[in-house]
GUNUGU-963508 format. One line per 4 residues: number of its first residue (from 1); for each residue x negated, y, z negated of N, C-alpha, C, O. Coordinates in steps of 0.2 Angstrom, whole numbers, always signed. Each point is the difference from the previous one (the first is absolute). Layout:
<tormars>
NUM	X Y Z X Y Z X Y Z X Y Z  ...
</tormars>
This chain:
<tormars>
1	-605 +457 -829 -1 +7 +1 -4 +1 +6 -5 -3 +2  +7 +9 +1 -4 +2 +6 -7 +4 -2 +0 +2 -6  -4 -3 +10 -6 +5 -1 +2 +7 +1 -2 +4 -3  +6 -3 +9 +2 +7 +2 +7 -1 +3 +2 -4 +3
5	+2 +10 -5 +6 +1 +4 -1 +6 +3 -2 +5 -2  +3 -5 +9 +0 +6 +4 +7 +2 +2 +4 -3 +2  -3 +10 -4 +7 +2 +1 -1 +5 +6 -3 +5 +0  +6 -8 +6 +0 +4 +6 -3 -5 +5 -6 -2 +0
9	+10 +0 +5 -3 -4 +5 -1 +2 +7 +2 -3 +5  -4 +9 -5 -2 +3 +7 -7 -1 +1 -3 -4 -3  +0 +8 +8 -7 -1 +2 -5 -1 -6 -4 -5 +0  +4 +10 -5 -5 +0 -5 +1 -6 -5 -5 -3 -2
13	+11 +2 +0 +2 -5 -4 -2 -7 +3 -3 -4 -4  +4 +3 +10 -1 -7 +3 -8 +0 +1 -2 -6 +0  -1 +11 +2 -8 +0 +0 -3 -2 -7 -4 -4 +0  +7 +6 -5 -3 -1 -7 +2 -8 -1 -4 -3 -3
17	+10 +1 +5 +2 -7 -1 -5 -5 +4 -2 -5 -3  +0 +7 +9 -4 -4 +4 -7 -1 -4 -2 -6 +0  -1 +11 -2 -6 +0 -3 +0 -4 -7 -4 -4 -1  +10 +5 -3 +0 -4 -6 +2 -7 +1 -3 -5 -3
21	+7 +3 +8 +2 -7 +2 -6 -3 +3 -1 -6 -2  -4 +9 +5 -6 -3 +3 -4 -2 -6 -4 -4 +0  +4 +8 -5 -4 -1 -6 +3 -5 -5 -2 -1 -6  +8 -2 +8 +4 -5 -3 +3 +3 -7 +0 -4 -5
25	+2 +10 +5 +3 +3 -5 +8 -1 +1 +2 +0 +5  +1 -2 -10 +8 +0 +0 +3 +6 +1 -1 +5 -5  +4 -3 +10 +3 +6 +2 +7 +0 +1 +2 -5 +4  +2 +9 -6 +7 +1 +2 +1 +7 +3 -2 +5 -3
29	+5 -5 +9 +1 +7 +3 +8 +1 +0 +3 -4 +2  -1 +9 -5 +7 +2 +0 +1 +5 +5 -4 +6 +1  +9 -7 +4 +1 +4 +6 +7 +1 +1 +4 -5 +0  -1 +11 +0 +7 +1 +2 +1 +0 +7 +6 +0 +2
33	-11 +1 +2 +1 +0 +8 +2 +7 +2 +2 +2 +5  -3 +3 -10 +2 +7 +2 -7 +4 +1 -1 +6 -4  -3 -8 +8 -7 +4 +1 +2 +7 +3 +5 +1 +3  -10 +3 -5 +1 +7 +2 +0 +1 +8 +4 +4 +3
37	-8 -9 +0 -1 +1 +7 +6 -4 +4 -1 -1 +6  +6 -1 -9 +5 -5 +3 +4 +4 +5 +3 -3 +5  -3 +10 -5 +3 +3 +5 -4 +2 +7 +3 +2 +5  -9 -3 -6 -5 +2 +5 +0 -6 +6 +0 -6 -2
41	-1 +8 +8 +0 -5 +5 -7 -3 +1 -1 -5 +2  -4 +9 -4 -7 -2 +0 -4 +2 -6 +2 +6 -3  -7 -9 +1 -5 +1 -5 -6 +3 +3 -2 -3 +5  -2 +7 -9 -6 +3 +3 -5 -1 -6 +2 +1 -6
45	-8 -2 +8 -6 +1 -5 -1 -7 -4 -4 +0 -5  +7 -5 +7 -1 -7 -3 -5 -3 +5 +2 -2 +5  -8 +1 -7 -5 -3 +4 +2 -7 +3 +3 -4 -4  -3 +3 +10 +2 -6 +4 +7 +0 +1 +3 -4 +4
49	+1 +9 -6 +7 +0 +1 +3 +7 +2 +6 +1 +0  -10 +3 +2 +2 +7 +2 +5 -1 +6 -1 -3 +4  +7 +7 -5 +5 +1 +5 +4 -6 +0 +4 -1 +5  -3 -3 -10 +4 -6 +0 +6 +2 -5 -1 +4 -4
53	+7 -8 +5 +5 +1 -4 -1 -2 -7 -3 -5 -1  +4 +9 -5 -1 -2 -6 +3 -7 -2 -4 -4 -4  +9 +2 +6 +3 -6 -1 -4 -6 +2 +0 -5 -3  -3 +6 +9 -4 -5 +3 -7 -1 -4 -2 -6 -1
57	+0 +12 -1 -6 -1 -5 +1 -3 -6 -4 -5 -2  +10 +6 -1 +2 -3 -6 +1 -7 +1 -2 -4 -5  +5 +2 +10 +2 -7 +1 -6 -4 +1 -1 -6 -2  -4 +9 +6 -7 -4 +1 -3 +0 -7 -3 -6 -1
61	+3 +11 -3 -3 -1 -7 +3 -5 -4 -4 -4 -3  +10 +4 +3 +4 -5 -4 -2 -7 +2 -1 -5 -4  +1 +4 +11 -2 -7 +2 -7 -2 -2 -1 -5 -1  -4 +10 +1 -7 -1 -2 +0 -2 -7 -3 -5 -2
65	+7 +9 -2 +0 -2 -8 +3 -6 -1 -1 -3 -5  +6 +0 +9 +3 -6 -1 -5 -6 -1 +2 -5 -2  -8 +6 +5 -5 -5 +0 -3 -1 -7 -4 -5 -2  +5 +10 -3 -3 +0 -6 +5 -3 -5 +5 +4 -2
69	-6 -9 -1 +5 -3 -5 +0 +4 -7 +5 +0 -3  -10 +4 +2 +0 +4 -6 +4 +7 +1 +1 +3 -5  +2 -2 +11 +4 +6 +1 +7 -2 +0 +2 -4 +4  +2 +8 -8 +8 -1 +0 +3 +6 +2 -1 +6 -3
73	+5 -6 +8 +4 +6 +2 +7 +0 -3 +3 -5 +1  -1 +10 -4 +7 +1 -3 +3 +6 +3 -2 +5 -1  +8 -6 +4 +4 +5 +2 +4 +3 -6 +6 -2 -1  -9 +7 -2 +4 +2 -6 -4 +7 -2 -6 +1 +2
77	+10 +3 -6 -3 +6 -2 -2 -1 -7 +3 -4 -4  -8 +8 +2 -2 +0 -7 +4 +5 -4 +0 +6 +1  +4 -8 -6 +5 +4 -3 -4 +3 -6 +2 +6 -2  -6 -9 -2 -4 +2 -5 -6 -4 -1 -1 -5 +2
81	-4 +9 -5 -6 -3 -2 -2 +2 -7 +1 +5 -3  -4 -10 -1 -2 +1 -6 -6 -4 -2 -2 -4 +4  -1 +5 -9 -6 -4 -2 -7 +4 +0 +0 +6 +1  -5 -9 -1 -7 +3 +0 -4 -5 +4 +2 -6 +2
85	-8 +8 -1 -5 -4 +4 +0 -7 -3 -1 -1 -6  +1 -4 +11 +0 -7 -2 +7 -3 -2 +1 -6 -1  +4 +11 +1 +6 -3 -3 +6 +5 +3 +4 +3 -4  -4 -2 +10 +6 +4 +3 +6 -4 +2 -1 -6 +1
89	+7 +9 -2 +6 -3 +2 +4 +4 +5 +0 +6 -1  +2 -9 +6 +4 +4 +5 +7 -3 +1 +1 -6 +1  +4 +10 -2 +7 -3 +1 +2 +2 +7 +0 +6 +1  +2 -10 +3 +3 +1 +6 +7 +2 +1 +4 -1 -5
93	-2 +4 +10 +7 +1 +1 +4 -6 +0 +6 +1 -1  -8 -7 +2 +3 -6 +0 +1 -3 -7 +3 -5 -1  -6 +8 -4 +0 -2 -6 -6 -5 -2 +0 -3 -6  -4 +2 +10 -6 -4 -1 -5 +3 -4 -2 +6 +2
97	-1 -9 -7 -6 +3 -4 -6 -3 +3 -1 -6 -1  -4 +10 +3 -7 -2 +2 -5 +2 -5 +1 +6 -2  -6 -9 +1 -6 +2 -4 -6 +0 +4 -1 -4 +5  -4 +8 -7 -6 +0 +4 -5 +4 -5 +1 +3 -4
101	-8 -5 +6 -5 +3 -4 -1 +8 +3 -2 +4 -4  +3 -3 +10 -1 +6 +3 +6 +2 +5 +3 -4 +2  -3 +11 -1 +5 +2 +5 -3 +4 +5 -5 +4 -1  +8 -4 +7 -2 +5 +6 +6 +3 +2 +5 -3 +2
105	-5 +10 -3 +6 +4 +2 -1 +2 +7 -5 +5 +1  +8 -7 +4 -1 +1 +7 +6 +3 +3 +3 -3 +5  +0 +8 -8 +6 +2 +3 +1 +8 -2 -5 +2 -3  +10 +1 +4 +1 +7 -3 +1 +5 +5 +2 +6 -2
109	-5 -6 +8 +1 +6 +4 +7 +0 +3 +3 -5 +3  +1 +10 -4 +6 +1 +2 +1 +7 +4 -3 +5 -2  +5 -6 +8 +1 +6 +4 +6 +5 -2 +5 -3 -1  -7 +9 +0 +5 +5 -2 +3 +3 +6 -4 +4 +3
113	+10 -5 -1 +2 +3 +6 +3 +7 -1 +4 +1 -5  -6 +4 +9 +3 +6 -1 +7 +0 +2 +3 -4 +4  +1 +9 -6 +7 +0 +1 +1 +4 +7 +3 +5 +0  -5 -9 +5 +1 +3 +7 +4 -5 +4 -1 -6 +0
117	+7 +8 +3 +4 -5 +3 -4 -4 +6 -3 +3 +4  +4 -10 -5 -3 -4 +5 -7 -3 -2 -3 -4 +3  +0 +8 -8 -7 -2 -2 -1 -7 -2 -4 -4 +2  +8 +2 -7 +0 -6 -3 +2 -6 +5 -4 -5 +0
121	+8 +6 +4 +2 -5 +5 -5 -1 +5 +0 -5 +3  -4 +10 -2 -5 +0 +5 -7 -2 -2 -5 -1 +3  +5 +0 -10 -7 -2 -3 -3 -6 +2 +3 -5 +0  -9 +5 +3 -3 -6 +2 +1 -1 +8 -4 -4 +3
125	+8 +8 +0 +2 -1 +7 -2 +6 +4 -5 +1 +3  +10 +4 -4 -1 +6 +3 -3 +5 -4 -3 +5 +2  +3 -6 -9 -4 +4 -5 -5 -4 -3 +2 -5 -3  -8 +7 +3 -5 -4 -4 -5 +4 -3 -1 +6 +1
129	-3 -9 -5 -5 +3 -4 -7 +1 +4 -4 +4 -2  +4 -7 +8 -6 +1 +4 +0 -5 +5 +2 -6 -1  -5 +8 +7 +0 -5 +6 -7 +0 +3 -3 +5 +0  +2 -10 +4 -6 +0 +4 +2 -1 +7 +4 -4 +2
133	-6 +9 +3 +2 +0 +7 -5 -3 +4 +1 +0 +6
</tormars>
């Protein structure tokens, strides 16, 4: 049984995994690779990583997490969650059932694109939520 299952493997989820792994807690991170910032050329507001590509930040984070044997990264989606504190069950899109004492939900922000021609195609490149010049 895991101490914690983290659903969402972007910046916040991986930061939580790092702290838990350092504390020798058994952690599984479920990550689909569909981070909200995957369309952006650069990330901003991440201390020590401002103006770096999000994929570079995530790659460095995953490399750092690999040093902790208590952290397991799983490329899968959580299809369902059931249970209560100390006895959660997560069914992945791959059909694997994982159990944990606690859950961290680190996902959920979805950009709603307005119905404007070219908007969705330009999201994160020519259309963005904010930039630093």
